[in-house]
Structures are given as C-alpha cells and as structure tokens.
C-alpha positions as CSV (number, residue, x, y, z in Angstrom):
1,M,114.6,84.7,91.0
2,S,115.4,87.9,93.0
3,Y,112.8,88.1,95.8
4,T,112.3,91.3,97.7
5,A,111.3,91.8,101.3
6,S,109.0,94.2,103.1
7,V,108.1,94.6,106.7
8,D,104.5,95.1,107.9
9,K,105.2,97.8,110.4
10,T,101.8,97.3,112.1
11,V,102.8,93.7,112.9
12,C,106.5,94.1,113.7
13,I,107.3,93.7,117.4
14,S,111.0,94.8,117.1
15,A,112.3,91.5,118.2
16,G,115.3,92.2,116.0
17,L,115.9,88.7,114.6
18,C,116.0,90.0,111.0
19,V,118.4,92.8,111.9
20,A,120.7,90.5,113.9
21,E,120.7,87.7,111.3
22,A,120.9,89.9,108.2
23,P,122.1,93.4,109.1
24,E,122.9,94.0,105.4
25,A,119.3,93.4,104.5
26,F,117.3,94.8,107.5
27,V,117.8,97.8,109.8
28,F,115.8,99.5,112.5
29,D,114.1,102.8,111.6
30,D,113.9,105.7,114.0
31,D,111.0,104.1,115.9
32,E,113.0,100.8,116.3
33,I,110.7,99.0,113.8
34,A,112.5,96.8,111.3
35,E,112.7,97.9,107.6
36,A,114.1,96.1,104.6
37,V,117.2,97.5,102.9
38,E,116.3,97.9,99.2
39,G,117.7,95.1,97.2
40,H,118.7,93.1,100.3
41,P,122.3,92.9,99.3
42,G,124.1,89.6,99.9
43,L,120.9,87.7,100.9
44,S,119.8,84.8,98.7
45,D,116.1,84.1,97.9
46,E,116.3,80.9,100.1
47,A,117.9,82.8,103.0
48,L,115.3,85.5,102.8
49,V,112.4,83.0,102.9
50,E,114.0,81.2,105.9
51,L,114.4,84.5,107.7
52,A,110.8,85.4,107.0
53,R,109.7,82.0,108.3
54,S,111.6,82.6,111.6
55,C,110.2,86.1,112.2
56,P,108.4,85.9,115.6
57,S,105.6,88.2,114.6
58,G,105.2,87.2,111.0
59,A,105.9,90.8,109.9
60,L,108.3,89.9,107.1
61,R,106.8,89.6,103.7
62,V,108.6,88.0,100.7
63,L,107.6,89.1,97.3
64,D,108.4,87.6,93.9
65,P,109.6,89.8,91.0
66,D,105.9,90.4,90.0
67,G,105.1,91.7,93.5
68,N,103.1,88.6,94.6
69,E,103.6,87.5,98.2
70,I,105.4,84.2,98.5
71,E,103.6,81.6,100.7
72,L,105.9,80.8,103.6
73,T,104.3,77.7,105.0
C-alpha cells in the first residue's frame, strides 16, 4: 500500500527508538528531534506501523497514500 511516516516534532521526546530500529527511515535533525526520511526506504508498511505503535511519545504518524492517518490501536 505504501504508507508514509511523519513525526510530530511538538510531541517527539528524542527517545531515539525509531532512529535506532530503522536508521534508513528515521534520522535526528539538528535539534535532535526525529524526522522521517522521505520514502522510508527498506521499511514495509507493517514494520512502519509496528514502529509507530512502539514510539514512547506517540510522535510517529503513519499516513495512507491519500494522506489519511492510520489508526494505530
């Protein structure tokens, strides 16, 4: 389906789980806040959803191809 990810920078606590688990898909910006790498190379939709579910702050958002946020619960 090709989900995309975004990070709510006002919610991110820089725990680094996303960066550690998927460094090809997430990096830290200059302020040490996570940001998604465009296209999240090498990360399946299922893996992206699981990673978002495990984000300690809930800052990761998963969007379907139409831009609608995926329910993570």
